[in-house]
C-alpha atoms as a printed R data frame, in Angstrom:
    type eleno elety resid chain resno       x       y       z
1   ATOM     1    CA   MET     A     1  -5.856   4.794 -11.645
2   ATOM     2    CA   ALA     A     2  -3.353   2.196 -12.804
3   ATOM     3    CA   ALA     A     3  -3.202   1.600 -16.541
4   ATOM     4    CA   HIS     A     4  -2.330  -2.088 -16.302
5   ATOM     5    CA   ALA     A     5  -2.875  -5.105 -14.085
6   ATOM     6    CA   TYR     A     6  -0.503  -8.060 -13.922
7   ATOM     7    CA   ILE     A     7  -1.949 -11.438 -13.012
8   ATOM     8    CA   GLY     A     8   0.120 -14.388 -11.804
9   ATOM     9    CA   SER     A     9  -1.001 -17.990 -12.338
10  ATOM    10    CA   PHE     A    10   0.107 -21.606 -12.023
11  ATOM    11    CA   THR     A    11   1.494 -22.855 -15.339
12  ATOM    12    CA   SER     A    12   1.508 -26.384 -13.895
13  ATOM    13    CA   ALA     A    13  -2.301 -26.157 -13.616
14  ATOM    14    CA   GLY     A    14  -2.922 -24.697 -17.075
15  ATOM    15    CA   GLY     A    15  -2.170 -21.062 -16.318
16  ATOM    16    CA   ARG     A    16  -0.544 -18.740 -18.829
17  ATOM    17    CA   GLY     A    17   2.128 -17.461 -16.455
18  ATOM    18    CA   VAL     A    18   1.980 -13.675 -16.141
19  ATOM    19    CA   THR     A    19  -1.020 -12.142 -17.895
20  ATOM    20    CA   THR     A    20  -1.120  -8.412 -18.656
21  ATOM    21    CA   ALA     A    21  -4.500  -6.672 -18.688
22  ATOM    22    CA   ALA     A    22  -5.530  -3.124 -19.527
23  ATOM    23    CA   VAL     A    23  -7.552  -1.372 -16.821
24  ATOM    24    CA   ASP     A    24 -10.516   0.825 -17.751
25  ATOM    25    CA   PRO     A    25 -10.145   3.868 -15.437
26  ATOM    26    CA   ALA     A    26 -13.877   4.551 -15.441
27  ATOM    27    CA   THR     A    27 -15.177   1.084 -14.630
28  ATOM    28    CA   GLY     A    28 -12.171  -0.879 -13.365
29  ATOM    29    CA   SER     A    29 -12.808  -3.581 -15.957
30  ATOM    30    CA   LEU     A    30  -9.892  -5.653 -17.206
31  ATOM    31    CA   THR     A    31  -9.054  -6.587 -20.792
32  ATOM    32    CA   ALA     A    32  -6.359  -9.211 -21.303
33  ATOM    33    CA   LEU     A    33  -3.565  -8.068 -23.617
34  ATOM    34    CA   GLY     A    34  -1.188 -11.020 -23.569
35  ATOM    35    CA   ALA     A    35   0.789 -13.378 -21.388
36  ATOM    36    CA   THR     A    36   4.257 -14.818 -20.887
37  ATOM    37    CA   ASP     A    37   5.144 -18.243 -19.520
38  ATOM    38    CA   ALA     A    38   8.870 -17.467 -19.338
39  ATOM    39    CA   VAL     A    39   8.763 -18.359 -15.619
40  ATOM    40    CA   ALA     A    40   7.064 -21.474 -14.273
41  ATOM    41    CA   ASP     A    41   4.311 -21.036 -11.693
42  ATOM    42    CA   PRO     A    42   4.664 -17.268 -11.048
43  ATOM    43    CA   SER     A    43   2.136 -17.424  -8.223
44  ATOM    44    CA   PHE     A    44   2.961 -14.109  -6.575
45  ATOM    45    CA   LEU     A    45   4.083 -10.791  -8.076
46  ATOM    46    CA   ALA     A    46   5.457  -7.452  -6.864
47  ATOM    47    CA   LEU     A    47   6.259  -4.182  -8.637
48  ATOM    48    CA   SER     A    48   9.325  -2.029  -8.192
49  ATOM    49    CA   GLY     A    49   8.768   1.389  -6.649
50  ATOM    50    CA   ASP     A    50   9.166   3.146  -9.988
51  ATOM    51    CA   GLY     A    51   6.842   0.701 -11.736
52  ATOM    52    CA   ARG     A    52   9.438  -0.308 -14.321
53  ATOM    53    CA   VAL     A    53  10.140  -3.854 -13.145
54  ATOM    54    CA   LEU     A    54   7.821  -6.694 -12.200
55  ATOM    55    CA   TYR     A    55   9.097  -9.447  -9.896
56  ATOM    56    CA   ALA     A    56   7.731 -12.978  -9.622
57  ATOM    57    CA   VAL     A    57   8.340 -16.068  -7.562
58  ATOM    58    CA   SER     A    58   8.532 -19.457  -9.255
59  ATOM    59    CA   GLU     A    59   6.587 -21.656  -6.847
60  ATOM    60    CA   ARG     A    60   8.386 -24.879  -7.654
61  ATOM    61    CA   GLU     A    61  10.220 -27.504  -5.599
62  ATOM    62    CA   GLU     A    62  13.438 -25.659  -6.425
63  ATOM    63    CA   GLY     A    63  12.078 -22.173  -5.946
64  ATOM    64    CA   ALA     A    64  13.304 -19.179  -7.894
65  ATOM    65    CA   ALA     A    65  12.693 -15.454  -8.334
66  ATOM    66    CA   ALA     A    66  12.613 -13.572 -11.612
67  ATOM    67    CA   ALA     A    67  12.298 -10.040 -12.958
68  ATOM    68    CA   PHE     A    68  10.429  -8.683 -15.977
69  ATOM    69    CA   SER     A    69  11.018  -5.387 -17.709
70  ATOM    70    CA   LEU     A    70   7.929  -3.212 -18.150
71  ATOM    71    CA   ARG     A    71   9.522  -0.916 -20.720
72  ATOM    72    CA   ASP     A    72   6.623  -2.055 -22.899
73  ATOM    73    CA   PRO     A    73   4.016  -2.506 -20.127
74  ATOM    74    CA   GLY     A    74   1.746  -4.571 -22.371
75  ATOM    75    CA   VAL     A    75   4.413  -7.213 -22.964
76  ATOM    76    CA   PRO     A    76   6.606  -7.917 -19.908
77  ATOM    77    CA   GLY     A    77   9.995  -9.134 -21.052
78  ATOM    78    CA   PRO     A    78  12.319 -11.337 -18.964
79  ATOM    79    CA   LEU     A    79  15.027  -9.232 -17.330
80  ATOM    80    CA   GLY     A    80  17.896 -11.606 -16.772
81  ATOM    81    CA   ALA     A    81  17.577 -15.230 -15.723
82  ATOM    82    CA   ALA     A    82  15.486 -16.594 -12.870
83  ATOM    83    CA   VAL     A    83  17.635 -17.046  -9.754
84  ATOM    84    CA   PRO     A    84  17.228 -19.974  -7.308
85  ATOM    85    CA   VAL     A    85  16.202 -18.775  -3.837
86  ATOM    86    CA   GLY     A    86  17.664 -21.665  -1.870
87  ATOM    87    CA   GLY     A    87  14.227 -22.753  -0.690
88  ATOM    88    CA   GLY     A    88  11.203 -24.677  -1.879
89  ATOM    89    CA   ALA     A    89   7.877 -23.367  -3.163
90  ATOM    90    CA   PRO     A    90   8.214 -19.600  -2.574
91  ATOM    91    CA   THR     A    91   4.710 -18.174  -2.151
92  ATOM    92    CA   HIS     A    92   5.402 -14.475  -1.556
93  ATOM    93    CA   LEU     A    93   8.018 -11.813  -2.193
94  ATOM    94    CA   CYS     A    94   8.708  -8.169  -1.423
95  ATOM    95    CA   LEU     A    95  11.254  -5.453  -2.115
96  ATOM    96    CA   TYR     A    96  13.184  -4.081   0.837
97  ATOM    97    CA   LYS     A    97  16.253  -1.835   1.085
98  ATOM    98    CA   GLY     A    98  17.608  -2.712  -2.338
99  ATOM    99    CA   HIS     A    99  16.950  -6.434  -1.916
100 ATOM   100    CA   LEU     A   100  14.320  -8.968  -2.951
101 ATOM   101    CA   LEU     A   101  12.959 -11.196  -0.173
102 ATOM   102    CA   THR     A   102  10.985 -14.412  -0.667
103 ATOM   103    CA   ALA     A   103   8.931 -16.519   1.758
104 ATOM   104    CA   ASN     A   104   9.536 -20.191   0.971
105 ATOM   105    CA   TYR     A   105   6.592 -22.311   2.043
106 ATOM   106    CA   ALA     A   106   7.889 -25.848   1.520
107 ATOM   107    CA   THR     A   107  11.184 -25.352   3.352
108 ATOM   108    CA   GLY     A   108   9.987 -22.779   5.897
109 ATOM   109    CA   SER     A   109  12.565 -20.095   5.200
110 ATOM   110    CA   VAL     A   110  13.023 -16.505   4.053
111 ATOM   111    CA   SER     A   111  15.590 -15.734   1.352
112 ATOM   112    CA   VAL     A   112  17.400 -12.469   0.650
113 ATOM   113    CA   LEU     A   113  18.583 -11.753  -2.903
114 ATOM   114    CA   SER     A   114  20.514  -8.806  -4.260
115 ATOM   115    CA   LEU     A   115  19.273  -6.653  -7.129
116 ATOM   116    CA   ASN     A   116  21.361  -5.437 -10.049
117 ATOM   117    CA   GLU     A   117  21.387  -1.829 -11.257
118 ATOM   118    CA   ASP     A   118  19.010  -2.646 -14.107
119 ATOM   119    CA   GLY     A   119  16.533  -4.198 -11.643
120 ATOM   120    CA   SER     A   120  17.297  -7.810 -12.512
121 ATOM   121    CA   VAL     A   121  17.694 -10.368  -9.734
122 ATOM   122    CA   GLY     A   122  21.301 -10.692  -8.624
123 ATOM   123    CA   THR     A   123  22.625 -13.334  -6.260
124 ATOM   124    CA   LEU     A   124  21.306 -15.206  -3.239
125 ATOM   125    CA   ARG     A   125  22.788 -13.482  -0.182
126 ATOM   126    CA   SER     A   126  21.252 -15.422   2.706
127 ATOM   127    CA   VAL     A   127  18.537 -17.845   3.779
128 ATOM   128    CA   LEU     A   128  16.931 -17.539   7.214
129 ATOM   129    CA   GLN     A   129  15.636 -20.968   8.211
130 ATOM   130    CA   HIS     A   130  12.585 -20.984  10.483
131 ATOM   131    CA   GLU     A   131  12.303 -23.624  13.196
132 ATOM   132    CA   GLY     A   132   9.322 -25.257  14.901
133 ATOM   133    CA   ASP     A   133   6.038 -26.999  14.156
134 ATOM   134    CA   GLY     A   134   2.361 -27.002  15.156
135 ATOM   135    CA   PRO     A   135  -0.385 -29.370  16.342
136 ATOM   136    CA   ASP     A   136  -1.813 -30.104  12.866
137 ATOM   137    CA   LYS     A   137   0.520 -32.920  11.843
138 ATOM   138    CA   GLU     A   138  -0.697 -32.872   8.245
139 ATOM   139    CA   ARG     A   139  -0.135 -29.148   7.673
140 ATOM   140    CA   GLN     A   140   2.249 -28.172  10.480
141 ATOM   141    CA   SER     A   141   4.899 -30.899  10.665
142 ATOM   142    CA   GLY     A   142   7.510 -28.168  10.204
143 ATOM   143    CA   PRO     A   143   7.843 -24.456   9.400
144 ATOM   144    CA   HIS     A   144   6.003 -23.020   6.388
145 ATOM   145    CA   ALA     A   145   6.847 -19.358   5.781
146 ATOM   146    CA   HIS     A   146   3.987 -17.926   3.721
147 ATOM   147    CA   MET     A   147   4.497 -14.156   3.595
148 ATOM   148    CA   VAL     A   148   7.270 -11.621   4.070
149 ATOM   149    CA   LEU     A   149   6.903  -7.837   4.023
150 ATOM   150    CA   PRO     A   150   8.364  -4.658   5.538
151 ATOM   151    CA   ASP     A   151   6.463  -2.906   8.296
152 ATOM   152    CA   PRO     A   152   5.131   0.624   7.595
153 ATOM   153    CA   SER     A   153   8.120   2.262   9.315
154 ATOM   154    CA   GLY     A   154  10.542   0.472   6.986
155 ATOM   155    CA   ARG     A   155  12.725  -0.639   9.876
156 ATOM   156    CA   TRP     A   156  11.544  -4.231  10.234
157 ATOM   157    CA   VAL     A   157  10.850  -7.288   8.124
158 ATOM   158    CA   VAL     A   158   7.809  -9.302   9.206
159 ATOM   159    CA   SER     A   159   7.159 -12.907   8.160
160 ATOM   160    CA   ALA     A   160   4.102 -15.094   8.831
161 ATOM   161    CA   ASP     A   161   4.703 -18.822   9.269
162 ATOM   162    CA   LEU     A   162   1.729 -21.161   8.902
163 ATOM   163    CA   GLY     A   163   3.630 -24.184  10.206
164 ATOM   164    CA   THR     A   164   4.834 -22.694  13.485
165 ATOM   165    CA   ASP     A   165   1.775 -20.558  14.370
166 ATOM   166    CA   SER     A   166   3.999 -17.504  14.650
167 ATOM   167    CA   VAL     A   167   5.078 -14.196  13.180
168 ATOM   168    CA   ARG     A   168   8.769 -13.288  13.156
169 ATOM   169    CA   ILE     A   169  10.111  -9.738  13.315
170 ATOM   170    CA   CYS     A   170  13.560  -9.379  11.767
171 ATOM   171    CA   GLU     A   171  16.197  -6.797  10.906
172 ATOM   172    CA   LEU     A   172  18.163  -6.866   7.663
173 ATOM   173    CA   ASP     A   173  21.880  -6.166   7.668
174 ATOM   174    CA   THR     A   174  22.256  -4.623   4.228
175 ATOM   175    CA   ALA     A   175  26.036  -5.000   4.344
176 ATOM   176    CA   THR     A   176  25.924  -8.776   4.764
177 ATOM   177    CA   GLY     A   177  22.435  -9.548   3.431
178 ATOM   178    CA   GLU     A   178  21.658 -11.445   6.628
179 ATOM   179    CA   LEU     A   179  18.269 -11.400   8.352
180 ATOM   180    CA   GLU     A   180  18.383 -11.513  12.140
181 ATOM   181    CA   ILE     A   181  15.321 -12.475  14.171
182 ATOM   182    CA   GLU     A   182  14.586  -9.803  16.760
183 ATOM   183    CA   ARG     A   183  11.615 -11.647  18.253
184 ATOM   184    CA   GLU     A   184   8.961 -14.229  17.444
185 ATOM   185    CA   LEU     A   185   5.286 -13.839  18.343
186 ATOM   186    CA   GLY     A   186   3.315 -17.028  18.927
187 ATOM   187    CA   LEU     A   187  -0.349 -16.966  17.895
188 ATOM   188    CA   ARG     A   188  -3.146 -19.398  18.725
189 ATOM   189    CA   SER     A   189  -1.991 -23.009  18.445
190 ATOM   190    CA   GLY     A   190  -3.171 -24.580  15.208
191 ATOM   191    CA   ALA     A   191  -4.381 -21.298  13.663
192 ATOM   192    CA   GLY     A   192  -1.871 -21.296  10.801
193 ATOM   193    CA   PRO     A   193  -1.074 -17.596  10.182
194 ATOM   194    CA   ARG     A   194  -0.840 -17.056   6.429
195 ATOM   195    CA   HIS     A   195  -0.801 -13.350   5.544
196 ATOM   196    CA   LEU     A   196  -1.028 -10.021   7.330
197 ATOM   197    CA   THR     A   197  -1.593  -6.384   6.545
198 ATOM   198    CA   PHE     A   198  -1.158  -3.152   8.477
199 ATOM   199    CA   HIS     A   199  -3.747  -0.511   9.341
200 ATOM   200    CA   PRO     A   200  -3.126   2.701   7.351
201 ATOM   201    CA   ARG     A   201  -2.168   4.407  10.618
202 ATOM   202    CA   GLY     A   202   0.645   1.888  11.023
203 ATOM   203    CA   ASP     A   203  -0.023   0.869  14.638
204 ATOM   204    CA   ARG     A   204  -2.277  -2.148  14.091
205 ATOM   205    CA   ALA     A   205  -1.812  -5.362  12.115
206 ATOM   206    CA   TYR     A   206  -4.405  -7.876  10.960
207 ATOM   207    CA   VAL     A   207  -3.250 -11.486  10.576
208 ATOM   208    CA   VAL     A   208  -5.403 -13.867   8.535
209 ATOM   209    CA   ASN     A   209  -5.156 -17.496   9.607
210 ATOM   210    CA   GLU     A   210  -5.565 -20.347   7.144
211 ATOM   211    CA   LEU     A   211  -6.290 -23.288   9.447
212 ATOM   212    CA   LYS     A   212  -8.775 -21.431  11.682
213 ATOM   213    CA   PRO     A   213 -11.224 -19.005   9.999
214 ATOM   214    CA   VAL     A   214 -10.255 -15.992  12.087
215 ATOM   215    CA   VAL     A   215  -8.390 -12.707  11.828
216 ATOM   216    CA   THR     A   216  -6.039 -11.896  14.697
217 ATOM   217    CA   VAL     A   217  -5.924  -8.198  15.597
218 ATOM   218    CA   CYS     A   218  -2.518  -7.064  16.851
219 ATOM   219    CA   HIS     A   219  -0.988  -3.887  18.227
220 ATOM   220    CA   TRP     A   220   2.208  -2.956  16.408
221 ATOM   221    CA   ASN     A   221   4.962  -0.947  18.104
222 ATOM   222    CA   ALA     A   222   7.339   0.074  15.319
223 ATOM   223    CA   GLU     A   223   9.842   1.668  17.664
224 ATOM   224    CA   ALA     A   224  10.365  -1.565  19.588
225 ATOM   225    CA   GLY     A   225   9.463  -3.992  16.807
226 ATOM   226    CA   ARG     A   226   6.761  -5.614  18.938
227 ATOM   227    CA   LEU     A   227   3.551  -7.242  17.776
228 ATOM   228    CA   ARG     A   228   0.927  -8.023  20.437
229 ATOM   229    CA   PRO     A   229  -2.334  -9.900  19.757
230 ATOM   230    CA   VAL     A   230  -5.421  -8.303  21.327
231 ATOM   231    CA   ALA     A   231  -8.435  -9.966  19.666
232 ATOM   232    CA   GLU     A   232  -9.689 -12.638  17.264
233 ATOM   233    CA   VAL     A   233 -12.644 -12.242  14.905
234 ATOM   234    CA   THR     A   234 -14.362 -14.904  12.817
235 ATOM   235    CA   VAL     A   235 -14.594 -14.465   9.050
236 ATOM   236    CA   LEU     A   236 -17.513 -16.877   8.568
237 ATOM   237    CA   PRO     A   237 -21.216 -16.371   9.323
238 ATOM   238    CA   ALA     A   238 -22.867 -18.482  12.009
239 ATOM   239    CA   GLY     A   239 -23.829 -21.914  10.710
240 ATOM   240    CA   ALA     A   240 -21.379 -21.933   7.809
241 ATOM   241    CA   GLU     A   241 -20.568 -25.517   6.851
242 ATOM   242    CA   GLY     A   242 -17.688 -27.272   5.166
243 ATOM   243    CA   PRO     A   243 -13.938 -26.670   5.266
244 ATOM   244    CA   ASN     A   244 -12.683 -23.145   4.746
245 ATOM   245    CA   TYR     A   245  -9.167 -21.823   4.307
246 ATOM   246    CA   PRO     A   246  -8.857 -18.008   4.409
247 ATOM   247    CA   SER     A   247  -6.163 -16.709   2.073
248 ATOM   248    CA   GLU     A   248  -5.812 -12.930   2.073
249 ATOM   249    CA   VAL     A   249  -6.646  -9.896   4.203
250 ATOM   250    CA   VAL     A   250  -7.053  -6.332   2.891
251 ATOM   251    CA   VAL     A   251  -7.772  -3.080   4.754
252 ATOM   252    CA   SER     A   252  -9.424   0.004   3.262
253 ATOM   253    CA   PRO     A   253  -7.341   3.181   2.818
254 ATOM   254    CA   ASP     A   254  -9.346   4.906   5.570
255 ATOM   255    CA   GLY     A   255  -9.072   1.923   7.932
256 ATOM   256    CA   ARG     A   256 -12.856   1.552   8.283
257 ATOM   257    CA   PHE     A   257 -13.193  -1.851   6.606
258 ATOM   258    CA   VAL     A   258 -11.277  -5.113   6.426
259 ATOM   259    CA   TRP     A   259 -11.921  -7.780   3.781
260 ATOM   260    CA   VAL     A   260 -10.869 -11.436   3.864
261 ATOM   261    CA   ALA     A   261 -10.965 -13.983   1.026
262 ATOM   262    CA   ASN     A   262 -12.449 -17.347   2.054
263 ATOM   263    CA   ARG     A   263 -11.473 -20.442   0.058
264 ATOM   264    CA   GLY     A   264 -14.038 -23.218   0.433
265 ATOM   265    CA   HIS     A   265 -16.819 -20.893   1.528
266 ATOM   266    CA   ASN     A   266 -15.869 -19.001  -1.653
267 ATOM   267    CA   SER     A   267 -16.717 -15.625  -0.247
268 ATOM   268    CA   ILE     A   268 -15.353 -12.252   0.719
269 ATOM   269    CA   ALA     A   269 -15.874 -11.456   4.396
270 ATOM   270    CA   VAL     A   270 -16.710  -7.815   5.088
271 ATOM   271    CA   LEU     A   271 -15.628  -6.564   8.517
272 ATOM   272    CA   SER     A   272 -16.008  -3.104   9.999
273 ATOM   273    CA   ALA     A   273 -13.260  -1.596  12.154
274 ATOM   274    CA   ASP     A   274 -13.784   0.887  14.956
275 ATOM   275    CA   GLU     A   275 -11.761   4.093  15.217
276 ATOM   276    CA   SER     A   276  -9.033   2.456  17.297
277 ATOM   277    CA   GLY     A   277  -8.616  -0.393  14.816
278 ATOM   278    CA   ASP     A   278  -9.002  -2.956  17.616
279 ATOM   279    CA   GLY     A   279 -12.693  -3.684  17.269
280 ATOM   280    CA   LEU     A   280 -13.529  -5.723  14.174
281 ATOM   281    CA   GLU     A   281 -17.058  -6.930  13.475
282 ATOM   282    CA   LEU     A   282 -18.142  -9.327  10.735
283 ATOM   283    CA   LEU     A   283 -20.901  -7.535   8.832
284 ATOM   284    CA   LYS     A   284 -21.576 -10.045   6.061
285 ATOM   285    CA   THR     A   285 -20.029 -12.285   3.425
286 ATOM   286    CA   VAL     A   286 -20.558 -11.955  -0.329
287 ATOM   287    CA   GLY     A   287 -19.748 -14.443  -3.070
288 ATOM   288    CA   CYS     A   288 -16.243 -14.168  -4.526
289 ATOM   289    CA   GLY     A   289 -17.534 -14.635  -8.078
290 ATOM   290    CA   GLY     A   290 -15.786 -17.969  -8.564
291 ATOM   291    CA   ASP     A   291 -14.041 -20.845  -6.812
292 ATOM   292    CA   TRP     A   292 -11.063 -20.742  -4.418
293 ATOM   293    CA   PRO     A   293 -10.103 -17.032  -4.103
294 ATOM   294    CA   ARG     A   294  -6.342 -17.276  -3.562
295 ATOM   295    CA   HIS     A   295  -5.688 -13.537  -3.631
296 ATOM   296    CA   LEU     A   296  -7.659 -10.373  -2.946
297 ATOM   297    CA   THR     A   297  -6.475  -6.829  -3.579
298 ATOM   298    CA   LEU     A   298  -7.681  -3.255  -3.893
299 ATOM   299    CA   ASP     A   299  -7.000  -1.158  -6.955
300 ATOM   300    CA   PRO     A   300  -4.912   2.004  -6.365
301 ATOM   301    CA   SER     A   301  -8.065   4.130  -6.005
302 ATOM   302    CA   GLY     A   302  -9.284   1.969  -3.108
303 ATOM   303    CA   ARG     A   303 -12.728   1.813  -4.711
304 ATOM   304    CA   ARG     A   304 -12.596  -1.698  -6.175
305 ATOM   305    CA   LEU     A   305 -11.648  -5.174  -5.005
306 ATOM   306    CA   TYR     A   306 -10.216  -7.857  -7.286
307 ATOM   307    CA   ALA     A   307 -10.340 -11.577  -6.475
308 ATOM   308    CA   ALA     A   308  -8.052 -14.088  -8.194
309 ATOM   309    CA   ASN     A   309 -10.186 -17.240  -8.198
310 ATOM   310    CA   GLU     A   310  -7.723 -20.063  -8.725
311 ATOM   311    CA   ARG     A   311  -9.927 -23.098  -9.341
312 ATOM   312    CA   SER     A   312 -12.570 -21.420 -11.475
313 ATOM   313    CA   GLY     A   313  -9.828 -19.639 -13.416
314 ATOM   314    CA   ASP     A   314 -10.932 -16.016 -13.360
315 ATOM   315    CA   VAL     A   315 -10.293 -12.591 -11.927
316 ATOM   316    CA   THR     A   316 -13.498 -10.982 -10.675
317 ATOM   317    CA   TRP     A   317 -13.784  -7.333  -9.692
318 ATOM   318    CA   PHE     A   318 -16.181  -5.598  -7.338
319 ATOM   319    CA   ASP     A   319 -17.289  -2.025  -6.765
320 ATOM   320    CA   VAL     A   320 -17.056  -1.224  -3.052
321 ATOM   321    CA   ASP     A   321 -19.812   0.771  -1.371
322 ATOM   322    CA   PRO     A   322 -17.879   3.499   0.503
323 ATOM   323    CA   ASP     A   323 -20.511   3.689   3.257
324 ATOM   324    CA   THR     A   324 -21.038  -0.004   4.007
325 ATOM   325    CA   GLY     A   325 -17.862  -1.605   2.653
326 ATOM   326    CA   THR     A   326 -19.981  -4.080   0.686
327 ATOM   327    CA   PRO     A   327 -18.402  -5.321  -2.562
328 ATOM   328    CA   LYS     A   328 -20.781  -5.605  -5.535
329 ATOM   329    CA   ARG     A   329 -19.710  -7.806  -8.429
330 ATOM   330    CA   ALA     A   330 -19.011  -5.730 -11.530
331 ATOM   331    CA   GLY     A   331 -17.323  -8.143 -13.949
332 ATOM   332    CA   SER     A   332 -14.680 -10.793 -14.557
333 ATOM   333    CA   ILE     A   333 -12.204 -12.133 -17.105
334 ATOM   334    CA   PRO     A   334 -11.003 -15.708 -17.584
335 ATOM   335    CA   VAL     A   335  -7.486 -16.340 -16.262
336 ATOM   336    CA   PRO     A   336  -6.747 -20.053 -15.806
337 ATOM   337    CA   ALA     A   337  -5.260 -20.945 -12.401
338 ATOM   338    CA   ALA     A   338  -5.182 -17.264 -11.340
339 ATOM   339    CA   SER     A   339  -3.238 -16.643  -8.139
340 ATOM   340    CA   CYS     A   340  -2.350 -12.946  -7.742
341 ATOM   341    CA   VAL     A   341  -3.177  -9.468  -9.084
342 ATOM   342    CA   VAL     A   342  -1.012  -6.340  -8.883
343 ATOM   343    CA   PHE     A   343  -1.462  -2.925 -10.479
344 ATOM   344    CA   GLY     A   344   1.063  -0.704 -12.204
């Protein structure tokens, strides 16, 4: 069980920046230890493989990425200066082949930055500009890259773009720092793909869409770098009213359950997966414990879910029933404008 959790938040909305919390290994409860606002609007976080460095986006008009040293895990210290990413409003980042990649929502691009030997962010090496739009003229007038991550094989970089209703599969040239698009998969028009996650087996992907309350089930061929949609499943119960904007999708370590955070409906959708991973079924929804769950994640044990509820300003955790996949609320801590939780 991780000893600490790191919680990102929007400083422009009253957040404290990056909050550090101690994790009780027996109960999963969080106790806030302190916070740093050294970086503005650190809305998404990622840990280095060795757990010694924490990375954050700065989701501002002139987006940036920053690193924090976890030498003293209770008090993350800035590790070098924040580095502009050459794009606006980065909403996600990942580590890949010695580089830091960011998905820049406002400008619809993916940036590649080098890393220094001490783990600090180096220089901007390239920016891959997405092209296209979608039918929702308010939300899809141009590209809006929302997530970037490596596939389970480590060969490909996958990015979801809400503005173009597509997922791009790219290769990174580590010598030049350039991303090259291998292919682009179009999803349902107007769906607005936001985030995705892979089945533990590595041959299925689940894409959560923000503008339509559905998860798209895809086959993933790592050898060819091909993603193929095979099904769509709703994440709302019949008769649900009001606008809803799904934000995050999480799959259980055994692949039996998939959970989706619903903003607006303010719930966590619980879906069961069949043995193949193709057949998803909505079992139920449970309250997220607050308002506007921007992020949802499992702890390293896979036994608990944590929801970062942005508008109510809290992180709520749930014990997961291993037989039914149902999350049961177990506690929460106040974190103004909470946006992301990672464990280390």
